[in-house]
C-alpha positions as a Markdown table, in Angstrom:
| # | Residue | x | y | z |
|---|---|---|---|---|
| 1 | Met | 119.4 | 49.7 | 74.5 |
| 2 | Ala | 121.1 | 46.8 | 76.1 |
| 3 | Val | 122.5 | 44.0 | 73.9 |
| 4 | Ile | 123.1 | 40.4 | 74.9 |
| 5 | Ser | 125.5 | 38.7 | 72.6 |
| 6 | Glu | 126.9 | 35.3 | 72.0 |
| 7 | Ile | 130.3 | 34.5 | 70.3 |
| 8 | Pro | 129.7 | 31.8 | 67.7 |
| 9 | Glu | 132.0 | 28.9 | 67.3 |
| 10 | Asp | 134.1 | 28.3 | 64.2 |
| 11 | Ser | 132.3 | 26.3 | 61.5 |
| 12 | Asn | 134.5 | 23.3 | 62.4 |
| 13 | Gly | 133.9 | 23.7 | 66.1 |
| 14 | Asp | 137.6 | 24.1 | 66.8 |
| 15 | His | 138.5 | 26.8 | 69.3 |
| 16 | Ser | 142.2 | 26.2 | 69.2 |
| 17 | Asn | 143.0 | 26.6 | 65.5 |
| 18 | Pro | 146.8 | 27.1 | 65.3 |
| 19 | Asn | 146.4 | 29.1 | 62.0 |
| 20 | Lys | 144.2 | 31.7 | 63.6 |
| 21 | Lys | 146.0 | 35.0 | 64.4 |
| 22 | Pro | 145.8 | 36.2 | 68.0 |
| 23 | Gln | 144.6 | 39.7 | 66.9 |
| 24 | Asp | 141.7 | 38.1 | 65.0 |
| 25 | Ala | 140.6 | 36.3 | 68.1 |
| 26 | Lys | 140.8 | 39.5 | 70.1 |
| 27 | Lys | 138.8 | 41.3 | 67.5 |
| 28 | Lys | 136.1 | 38.6 | 67.5 |
| 29 | Leu | 135.8 | 39.0 | 71.3 |
| 30 | Arg | 135.4 | 42.7 | 71.0 |
| 31 | Glu | 133.0 | 42.6 | 68.1 |
| 32 | Pro | 130.5 | 39.7 | 68.5 |
| 33 | Asp | 128.7 | 38.5 | 65.4 |
| 34 | Glu | 125.5 | 40.6 | 65.0 |
| 35 | Arg | 123.6 | 37.5 | 64.0 |
| 36 | Tyr | 123.9 | 36.3 | 67.6 |
| 37 | Ser | 122.9 | 39.7 | 69.2 |
| 38 | Phe | 119.7 | 40.1 | 71.1 |
| 39 | Pro | 118.8 | 43.8 | 71.6 |
| 40 | Ile | 116.7 | 44.6 | 74.7 |
| 41 | Pro | 114.8 | 47.9 | 74.7 |
| 42 | Asp | 115.6 | 50.3 | 77.5 |
| 43 | Glu | 111.9 | 50.2 | 78.6 |
| 44 | Val | 112.1 | 46.5 | 79.2 |
| 45 | Thr | 115.4 | 46.7 | 81.1 |
| 46 | Glu | 114.1 | 49.6 | 83.2 |
| 47 | Lys | 111.0 | 47.5 | 84.2 |
| 48 | Cys | 113.3 | 44.7 | 85.2 |
| 49 | Phe | 115.5 | 47.0 | 87.3 |
| 50 | Ala | 112.4 | 48.5 | 89.0 |
| 51 | Leu | 111.6 | 45.0 | 90.4 |
| 52 | Val | 115.1 | 44.7 | 91.9 |
| 53 | Glu | 115.8 | 46.0 | 95.4 |
| 54 | Arg | 117.9 | 49.1 | 95.3 |
| 55 | Cys | 120.7 | 47.5 | 97.4 |
| 56 | His | 121.7 | 45.6 | 94.3 |
| 57 | Tyr | 122.0 | 48.7 | 92.1 |
| 58 | Pro | 125.7 | 49.3 | 92.8 |
| 59 | Glu | 126.6 | 45.9 | 91.4 |
| 60 | Leu | 124.3 | 46.2 | 88.4 |
| 61 | Ser | 125.8 | 49.6 | 87.5 |
| 62 | Leu | 129.2 | 47.9 | 87.0 |
| 63 | Val | 127.9 | 45.6 | 84.3 |
| 64 | Ser | 127.8 | 48.1 | 81.5 |
| 65 | Asp | 127.4 | 51.8 | 80.6 |
| 66 | Thr | 123.8 | 51.2 | 79.6 |
| 67 | Phe | 123.0 | 49.7 | 83.0 |
| 68 | Arg | 124.7 | 52.6 | 84.8 |
| 69 | Arg | 122.8 | 55.1 | 82.7 |
| 70 | Leu | 119.4 | 53.5 | 83.4 |
| 71 | Ile | 120.1 | 53.2 | 87.1 |
| 72 | Asn | 121.0 | 56.9 | 87.3 |
| 73 | Ser | 118.0 | 58.0 | 85.3 |
| 74 | Pro | 115.1 | 59.7 | 87.2 |
| 75 | Thr | 112.6 | 57.8 | 85.0 |
| 76 | Leu | 113.6 | 54.6 | 86.9 |
| 77 | Tyr | 112.0 | 56.1 | 90.0 |
| 78 | Asn | 108.8 | 56.9 | 88.1 |
| 79 | Thr | 108.7 | 53.2 | 86.9 |
| 80 | Arg | 109.3 | 52.0 | 90.5 |
| 81 | Ser | 106.5 | 54.2 | 91.8 |
| 82 | Arg | 104.1 | 53.1 | 89.1 |
| 83 | Leu | 104.8 | 49.5 | 89.9 |
| 84 | Gly | 104.6 | 50.0 | 93.6 |
| 85 | Gln | 108.2 | 49.1 | 94.1 |
| 86 | Thr | 109.5 | 52.1 | 96.0 |
| 87 | Glu | 111.4 | 51.7 | 99.2 |
| 88 | Ser | 112.0 | 53.7 | 102.4 |
| 89 | Val | 115.5 | 55.0 | 102.8 |
| 90 | Leu | 117.0 | 56.7 | 105.8 |
| 91 | Tyr | 119.3 | 59.7 | 105.4 |
| 92 | Val | 121.6 | 60.7 | 108.2 |
| 93 | Tyr | 123.4 | 64.0 | 108.7 |
| 94 | Leu | 126.5 | 63.6 | 110.9 |
| 95 | Gly | 129.9 | 64.9 | 111.6 |
| 96 | Phe | 132.9 | 64.1 | 113.9 |
| 97 | Thr | 134.5 | 65.8 | 116.9 |
| 98 | Gly | 137.3 | 68.1 | 115.7 |
| 99 | Tyr | 135.8 | 68.6 | 112.2 |
| 100 | Glu | 133.6 | 71.6 | 111.4 |
| 101 | Arg | 132.1 | 70.0 | 108.2 |
| 102 | Leu | 129.2 | 67.7 | 108.5 |
| 103 | Ser | 128.1 | 65.3 | 105.7 |
| 104 | Trp | 125.1 | 63.3 | 104.5 |
| 105 | Tyr | 125.1 | 59.6 | 104.8 |
| 106 | Ile | 122.6 | 57.0 | 103.7 |
| 107 | Leu | 121.7 | 53.9 | 105.8 |
| 108 | His | 121.2 | 51.1 | 103.2 |
| 109 | Arg | 120.9 | 47.4 | 103.3 |
| 110 | Lys | 124.0 | 45.7 | 101.9 |
| 111 | Pro | 123.5 | 42.1 | 100.6 |
| 112 | Ser | 125.8 | 39.5 | 102.2 |
| 113 | Arg | 128.2 | 37.8 | 99.8 |
| 114 | Asn | 128.7 | 34.8 | 102.1 |
| 115 | Val | 125.1 | 34.1 | 103.1 |
| 116 | Pro | 122.4 | 34.2 | 100.4 |
| 117 | Asn | 119.2 | 36.3 | 101.0 |
| 118 | Thr | 120.7 | 38.0 | 104.0 |
| 119 | Phe | 121.5 | 41.7 | 104.4 |
| 120 | Ser | 123.4 | 44.0 | 106.7 |
| 121 | Leu | 122.9 | 47.8 | 107.4 |
| 122 | Arg | 125.7 | 50.1 | 106.6 |
| 123 | Leu | 126.2 | 53.9 | 106.5 |
| 124 | Gly | 127.6 | 55.2 | 103.2 |
| 125 | Lys | 128.8 | 58.7 | 102.7 |
| 126 | Ile | 127.2 | 60.9 | 99.9 |
| 127 | Gly | 129.8 | 63.2 | 98.5 |
| 128 | Thr | 127.6 | 65.1 | 96.0 |
| 129 | Leu | 125.4 | 67.0 | 98.5 |
| 130 | Pro | 126.4 | 70.3 | 100.1 |
| 131 | Pro | 126.7 | 70.8 | 103.9 |
| 132 | Met | 123.4 | 71.8 | 105.5 |
| 133 | Pro | 123.3 | 74.9 | 107.8 |
| 134 | Trp | 123.1 | 74.2 | 111.5 |
| 135 | Gly | 119.6 | 74.8 | 112.9 |
| 136 | Ala | 117.8 | 74.3 | 109.6 |
| 137 | Ala | 114.3 | 72.8 | 109.5 |
| 138 | Val | 114.1 | 69.7 | 107.3 |
| 139 | Val | 110.9 | 68.1 | 105.9 |
| 140 | Ser | 110.7 | 64.9 | 103.8 |
| 141 | Val | 108.2 | 64.8 | 100.9 |
| 142 | Gly | 108.4 | 61.7 | 98.8 |
| 143 | Tyr | 111.9 | 61.4 | 97.3 |
| 144 | Glu | 112.8 | 64.9 | 98.3 |
| 145 | Met | 114.0 | 66.7 | 101.4 |
| 146 | Tyr | 113.2 | 70.4 | 101.9 |
| 147 | Val | 115.7 | 72.4 | 103.9 |
| 148 | Phe | 114.6 | 75.8 | 105.4 |
| 149 | Gly | 116.9 | 78.4 | 106.8 |
| 150 | Gly | 119.6 | 77.6 | 109.3 |
| 151 | Cys | 122.5 | 79.5 | 110.9 |
| 152 | Val | 125.5 | 81.0 | 109.0 |
| 153 | Gly | 128.7 | 80.1 | 110.8 |
| 154 | Gln | 129.7 | 77.3 | 113.2 |
| 155 | Lys | 127.3 | 75.6 | 115.6 |
| 156 | Glu | 129.3 | 76.9 | 118.6 |
| 157 | Val | 129.4 | 80.5 | 117.4 |
| 158 | Pro | 126.3 | 80.9 | 115.1 |
| 159 | Thr | 125.6 | 84.2 | 113.4 |
| 160 | Lys | 122.3 | 85.2 | 111.9 |
| 161 | Gly | 119.9 | 82.8 | 110.2 |
| 162 | Thr | 119.3 | 82.7 | 106.5 |
| 163 | Lys | 116.2 | 82.9 | 104.2 |
| 164 | Glu | 117.5 | 80.3 | 101.8 |
| 165 | Val | 115.6 | 77.2 | 100.9 |
| 166 | Ile | 117.0 | 74.2 | 99.0 |
| 167 | Val | 115.4 | 70.9 | 98.0 |
| 168 | Ile | 117.5 | 67.7 | 97.8 |
| 169 | Asp | 116.5 | 65.1 | 95.2 |
| 170 | Cys | 117.4 | 61.7 | 96.8 |
| 171 | Arg | 117.0 | 59.8 | 93.5 |
| 172 | Leu | 120.1 | 61.4 | 91.9 |
| 173 | His | 121.6 | 63.1 | 95.0 |
| 174 | Thr | 121.3 | 66.6 | 93.5 |
| 175 | His | 119.9 | 69.8 | 94.9 |
| 176 | Arg | 118.4 | 73.0 | 93.7 |
| 177 | Ser | 117.4 | 76.3 | 95.2 |
| 178 | Leu | 113.8 | 77.4 | 95.8 |
| 179 | Pro | 112.3 | 80.9 | 96.3 |
| 180 | Ser | 113.5 | 82.3 | 99.6 |
| 181 | Met | 111.5 | 82.9 | 102.7 |
| 182 | Lys | 110.5 | 86.4 | 103.8 |
| 183 | Leu | 112.6 | 86.3 | 107.0 |
| 184 | Asn | 115.8 | 84.8 | 108.2 |
| 185 | Arg | 115.1 | 81.7 | 110.3 |
| 186 | Ser | 117.1 | 79.3 | 112.4 |
| 187 | Arg | 115.9 | 76.6 | 114.7 |
| 188 | Ala | 112.4 | 76.9 | 113.2 |
| 189 | Ala | 109.8 | 74.2 | 113.2 |
| 190 | Ala | 108.3 | 72.8 | 110.0 |
| 191 | Gly | 105.6 | 70.2 | 109.1 |
| 192 | Leu | 103.8 | 68.9 | 106.0 |
| 193 | Ile | 100.0 | 68.9 | 106.1 |
| 194 | Asp | 97.7 | 68.5 | 103.1 |
| 195 | Gly | 100.5 | 69.2 | 100.6 |
| 196 | Lys | 101.7 | 72.4 | 102.3 |
| 197 | Ile | 104.8 | 72.9 | 104.5 |
| 198 | Tyr | 104.3 | 75.2 | 107.4 |
| 199 | Val | 107.5 | 76.9 | 108.6 |
| 200 | Ile | 107.1 | 78.4 | 112.1 |
| 201 | Gly | 109.3 | 80.6 | 114.2 |
| 202 | Gly | 113.1 | 80.7 | 114.4 |
| 203 | Cys | 113.0 | 84.5 | 113.8 |
| 204 | Gln | 112.7 | 87.8 | 115.5 |
| 205 | Thr | 109.6 | 89.6 | 114.3 |
| 206 | Arg | 106.3 | 91.0 | 115.1 |
| 207 | Ser | 105.0 | 90.8 | 111.6 |
| 208 | Gly | 102.6 | 88.3 | 110.0 |
| 209 | His | 105.5 | 86.4 | 108.4 |
| 210 | Tyr | 106.1 | 84.5 | 111.7 |
| 211 | Ile | 104.5 | 81.5 | 109.9 |
| 212 | Glu | 105.2 | 81.0 | 106.2 |
| 213 | Thr | 103.5 | 78.4 | 104.0 |
| 214 | Phe | 105.1 | 76.6 | 101.0 |
| 215 | Asp | 102.8 | 74.8 | 98.5 |
| 216 | Val | 104.7 | 71.7 | 97.4 |
| 217 | Arg | 102.7 | 71.0 | 94.3 |
| 218 | Glu | 102.9 | 74.6 | 92.9 |
| 219 | Gln | 106.4 | 75.2 | 94.3 |
| 220 | Val | 105.4 | 78.7 | 95.6 |
| 221 | Trp | 104.9 | 80.4 | 98.9 |
| 222 | Val | 101.3 | 81.2 | 99.7 |
| 223 | Arg | 99.7 | 83.6 | 102.1 |
| 224 | Thr | 99.2 | 82.4 | 105.6 |
| 225 | Lys | 96.8 | 83.6 | 108.3 |
| 226 | Trp | 98.5 | 85.8 | 110.8 |
| 227 | Ser | 99.4 | 84.3 | 114.2 |
| 228 | Gln | 100.7 | 86.1 | 117.2 |
| 229 | Pro | 104.4 | 85.2 | 117.7 |
| 230 | Arg | 105.2 | 83.2 | 120.9 |
| 231 | Asn | 108.6 | 81.6 | 121.0 |
| 232 | Asn | 111.4 | 82.0 | 118.6 |
| 233 | Leu | 113.7 | 79.0 | 119.0 |
| 234 | Phe | 112.5 | 75.4 | 119.0 |
| 235 | Tyr | 114.1 | 72.1 | 119.8 |
| 236 | Thr | 112.1 | 69.6 | 117.8 |
| 237 | Tyr | 108.7 | 69.2 | 116.1 |
| 238 | Ala | 106.4 | 66.6 | 114.7 |
| 239 | Val | 103.1 | 66.3 | 112.8 |
| 240 | Met | 100.3 | 64.6 | 114.8 |
| 241 | Glu | 96.6 | 64.7 | 114.2 |
| 242 | Glu | 96.9 | 67.3 | 111.4 |
| 243 | Gln | 98.8 | 69.7 | 113.6 |
| 244 | Val | 102.4 | 70.7 | 113.9 |
| 245 | Phe | 103.5 | 70.1 | 117.5 |
| 246 | Ile | 106.5 | 72.1 | 118.6 |
| 247 | Leu | 108.8 | 71.7 | 121.6 |
| 248 | Gly | 110.4 | 74.8 | 122.9 |
| 249 | Lys | 112.3 | 75.5 | 126.2 |
| 250 | Lys | 109.9 | 74.1 | 128.8 |
| 251 | Lys | 107.1 | 75.1 | 126.4 |
| 252 | Leu | 104.9 | 73.2 | 124.1 |
| 253 | Phe | 102.9 | 74.6 | 121.1 |
| 254 | Ala | 100.6 | 73.3 | 118.4 |
| 255 | Tyr | 99.8 | 74.9 | 115.1 |
| 256 | Glu | 96.5 | 74.0 | 113.4 |
| 257 | Pro | 96.4 | 75.2 | 109.7 |
| 258 | Lys | 92.6 | 75.2 | 109.5 |
| 259 | Glu | 92.3 | 77.7 | 112.3 |
| 260 | Gly | 95.6 | 79.5 | 111.5 |
| 261 | Lys | 96.5 | 79.7 | 115.2 |
| 262 | Leu | 99.5 | 78.8 | 117.2 |
| 263 | Arg | 98.4 | 77.8 | 120.6 |
| 264 | Arg | 100.3 | 77.0 | 123.7 |
| 265 | Ile | 99.7 | 73.7 | 125.4 |
| 266 | Leu | 100.0 | 73.3 | 129.1 |
| 267 | Ala | 103.2 | 71.5 | 130.0 |
| 268 | Gly | 102.4 | 67.9 | 130.7 |
| 269 | Glu | 103.6 | 64.4 | 129.9 |
| 270 | Leu | 104.3 | 65.2 | 126.2 |
| 271 | Cys | 106.5 | 68.1 | 127.1 |
| 272 | Leu | 108.4 | 66.4 | 129.9 |
| 273 | Arg | 109.3 | 63.2 | 128.1 |
| 274 | Trp | 109.6 | 64.4 | 124.5 |
| 275 | His | 113.2 | 64.2 | 123.4 |
| 276 | Met | 115.0 | 65.7 | 120.4 |
| 277 | Ser | 116.0 | 62.3 | 119.3 |
| 278 | Ser | 112.4 | 61.1 | 118.8 |
| 279 | Cys | 110.6 | 60.1 | 115.6 |
| 280 | Met | 107.1 | 59.4 | 114.3 |
| 281 | Ile | 106.0 | 55.9 | 113.0 |
| 282 | Asp | 102.3 | 55.1 | 112.2 |
| 283 | Asp | 101.1 | 58.3 | 113.9 |
| 284 | Met | 102.9 | 57.3 | 117.1 |
| 285 | Leu | 105.7 | 59.3 | 118.7 |
| 286 | Phe | 108.7 | 57.2 | 119.9 |
| 287 | Ser | 111.2 | 58.6 | 122.4 |
| 288 | Phe | 113.8 | 57.4 | 124.9 |
| 289 | Asn | 112.8 | 56.6 | 128.4 |
| 290 | Pro | 114.4 | 59.4 | 130.5 |
| 291 | Gln | 115.0 | 56.9 | 133.3 |
| 292 | Arg | 117.0 | 54.7 | 130.9 |
| 293 | Val | 119.2 | 57.7 | 129.9 |
| 294 | Phe | 120.5 | 58.1 | 133.4 |
| 295 | Glu | 120.0 | 54.6 | 134.7 |
| 296 | Asn | 121.4 | 51.7 | 132.6 |
| 297 | Met | 119.2 | 49.1 | 134.1 |
| 298 | Ala | 115.8 | 50.9 | 133.6 |
| 299 | Pro | 113.4 | 48.2 | 132.3 |
| 300 | Glu | 112.0 | 49.9 | 129.2 |
| 301 | Pro | 114.5 | 51.9 | 127.1 |
| 302 | Ile | 111.8 | 53.3 | 124.7 |
| 303 | Ile | 108.4 | 54.9 | 125.4 |
| 304 | Val | 105.6 | 55.6 | 123.0 |
| 305 | Tyr | 103.2 | 58.6 | 122.9 |
| 306 | Asp | 99.7 | 58.1 | 121.6 |
| 307 | Pro | 98.2 | 61.4 | 120.5 |
| 308 | Lys | 94.7 | 60.1 | 120.8 |
| 309 | Glu | 95.1 | 58.8 | 124.3 |
| 310 | Lys | 97.5 | 61.7 | 125.1 |
| 311 | Glu | 99.7 | 59.6 | 127.3 |
| 312 | Trp | 103.1 | 57.9 | 127.2 |
| 313 | Arg | 103.4 | 54.2 | 127.7 |
| 314 | Pro | 106.5 | 51.8 | 127.8 |
| 315 | Trp | 107.3 | 49.9 | 124.6 |
| 316 | Thr | 107.5 | 46.3 | 125.7 |
| 317 | Gly | 109.1 | 43.2 | 124.1 |
| 318 | Leu | 112.5 | 44.7 | 123.5 |
| 319 | Gln | 114.5 | 41.7 | 124.6 |
| 320 | Gly | 118.1 | 42.0 | 123.4 |
| 321 | Phe | 118.2 | 45.8 | 123.4 |
| 322 | Pro | 121.9 | 46.7 | 123.9 |
| 323 | Tyr | 123.2 | 48.7 | 126.9 |
| 324 | Asn | 126.3 | 49.9 | 125.2 |
| 325 | Ile | 124.7 | 52.8 | 123.1 |
| 326 | Phe | 124.8 | 56.3 | 124.5 |
| 327 | Leu | 121.1 | 57.0 | 124.1 |
| 328 | His | 121.2 | 60.7 | 125.1 |
| 329 | Glu | 123.0 | 61.7 | 122.0 |
| 330 | Ser | 121.5 | 59.1 | 119.6 |
| 331 | Lys | 118.9 | 59.7 | 116.9 |
| 332 | Met | 115.8 | 57.7 | 115.9 |
| 333 | Gly | 114.6 | 57.1 | 112.4 |
| 334 | Asn | 111.8 | 55.4 | 110.5 |
| 335 | Leu | 113.1 | 52.7 | 108.1 |
| 336 | Gly | 110.2 | 51.2 | 106.2 |
| 337 | Gly | 108.0 | 51.1 | 109.4 |
| 338 | Asn | 110.8 | 49.8 | 111.6 |
| 339 | Leu | 112.4 | 52.0 | 114.2 |
| 340 | Val | 116.1 | 52.4 | 113.9 |
| 341 | Ile | 118.4 | 54.0 | 116.5 |
| 342 | Leu | 121.8 | 55.3 | 115.6 |
| 343 | Gly | 124.3 | 56.1 | 118.4 |
| 344 | Asn | 127.9 | 56.1 | 119.6 |
| 345 | Asp | 129.3 | 53.3 | 121.6 |
| 346 | Arg | 128.8 | 54.3 | 125.3 |
| 347 | Ser | 132.1 | 52.6 | 126.3 |
| 348 | His | 134.1 | 55.2 | 124.4 |
| 349 | Gln | 132.5 | 58.3 | 125.9 |
| 350 | Ser | 135.1 | 58.7 | 128.6 |
| 351 | Gln | 138.1 | 57.4 | 126.8 |
| 352 | Gly | 138.9 | 60.6 | 124.9 |
| 353 | Phe | 140.8 | 60.5 | 121.6 |
| 354 | Gly | 142.6 | 57.5 | 120.2 |
| 355 | Gly | 141.4 | 54.1 | 119.0 |
| 356 | Lys | 138.5 | 53.3 | 116.8 |
| 357 | Lys | 135.0 | 54.7 | 117.4 |
| 358 | Tyr | 131.8 | 52.9 | 116.4 |
| 359 | Ile | 128.3 | 54.0 | 115.4 |
| 360 | Trp | 125.8 | 51.3 | 116.3 |
| 361 | Cys | 122.4 | 50.8 | 114.8 |
| 362 | Val | 119.5 | 49.0 | 116.4 |
| 363 | Glu | 116.6 | 48.0 | 114.2 |
| 364 | Ile | 113.3 | 47.2 | 115.9 |
| 365 | Ser | 110.1 | 46.0 | 114.2 |
| 366 | Leu | 106.6 | 47.0 | 115.4 |
| 367 | Glu | 104.1 | 44.4 | 116.4 |
| 368 | Arg | 100.4 | 45.2 | 117.1 |
| 369 | Gly | 98.2 | 43.0 | 119.3 |
| 370 | Gln | 94.5 | 42.4 | 118.8 |
| 371 | Gly | 93.7 | 45.0 | 121.4 |
| 372 | Gly | 95.9 | 47.6 | 119.8 |
| 373 | Glu | 98.8 | 47.1 | 122.1 |
| 374 | Ile | 102.2 | 47.9 | 120.5 |
| 375 | Ser | 105.2 | 45.8 | 121.2 |
| 376 | Gly | 108.6 | 45.6 | 119.6 |
| 377 | Lys | 111.1 | 43.0 | 118.5 |
| 378 | Val | 114.8 | 43.7 | 118.2 |
| 379 | Glu | 115.7 | 42.6 | 114.7 |
| 380 | Ser | 119.4 | 43.5 | 114.6 |
| 381 | Val | 122.2 | 45.2 | 116.5 |
| 382 | Ala | 125.3 | 46.0 | 114.5 |
| 383 | Val | 128.1 | 48.5 | 113.9 |
| 384 | Val | 127.2 | 50.5 | 110.7 |
| 385 | Leu | 130.3 | 52.8 | 110.7 |
| 386 | Thr | 133.8 | 52.6 | 112.1 |
| 387 | Val | 135.8 | 55.8 | 112.5 |
| 388 | Pro | 139.4 | 56.1 | 113.8 |
| 389 | Glu | 139.8 | 58.5 | 116.7 |
| 390 | Trp | 136.8 | 60.8 | 116.2 |
| 391 | Gln | 133.5 | 60.7 | 118.0 |
| 392 | Ala | 130.4 | 61.1 | 115.8 |
| 393 | Ser | 127.8 | 63.8 | 116.2 |
| 394 | Ile | 124.5 | 62.7 | 114.7 |
| 395 | Glu | 122.5 | 65.8 | 113.9 |
| 396 | Leu | 119.3 | 64.3 | 112.3 |
| 397 | Cys | 117.7 | 61.5 | 110.5 |
| 398 | Arg | 115.1 | 61.8 | 107.7 |
| 399 | Thr | 113.2 | 59.1 | 105.7 |
| 400 | Val | 112.5 | 59.4 | 102.0 |
| 401 | Thr | 110.8 | 57.1 | 99.5 |
| 402 | Val | 112.7 | 56.2 | 96.4 |
């Protein structure tokens, strides 16, 4: 229960009584008169916090222990969800050249102290989450991220994959283990369809466990229809039109749960232009224009794939898009329906070690025309993290709702 108190004046209204002992004054400051205390139930305070944007929570948690406890309580998320006040938050997994350990970061909006009602994007490190195995498949479900398998050992010298599965609770930044998979997997594909996560490939087997299915609601593995193994290692994956599309080495696959079949798709536009840094927004696949990767002055830096039309088209209206970001090693993410791009400063690629290194973030909003055309508007371009000496390696971005 939060308490708002007021220190009453002396009966004579004199605040500078020379006969008052200093210790009495200090005691009065520490222990306000209960007649002037206004207790507020935790339920009321929690509802007030639920209406406040999460970017203000760090400052609110400094007010009192009660505020800190309420903000760190999982019930606050339930209240935010019930009131329709949840927000999209982007989590970034990255490391730095010369360091083996990678860490989770959160891309959050930080309110400006100088200009009211304005915000800036910043990357903040999360120290309570364990490192994630290289080559793990990651799927976001609500406020949680499910991590399947991955390699034991370093990225450059990986050993065998693992059966382990963990789930990360992004409300409190904690994690727990789930029942293991049947097989060791690394560089598998995974996708959420109708409350079930399908984990595909990343293993050496001829058994029916090539595809495993996890029921998110029941938190158990369920039986999956057998599918003939095709490819073992995949680069990236995405869910489109109730199917898990998977990009392998010059190969493209699609898994449809209703039929229980993994079918190969003829290499076409999707396979040729689909990049590991891509992401899904509003059932559309966004990727970098390959021409822009190798030619700085290509007109459209981003292209969009429409699964219904089965074609790529340039994303227009991106005036102000920066040329200093090294797109080939960047990552895309979905931040509340806006596309964000995180990448290293291109000007530092050939300078080696020494000096400061920057991670840039470009935020682009989506605009739809009357005829369904999609254009973009560059909302902001800013440095979100400065690192001395070391070049950043951005492994992945995932969006959760908290």
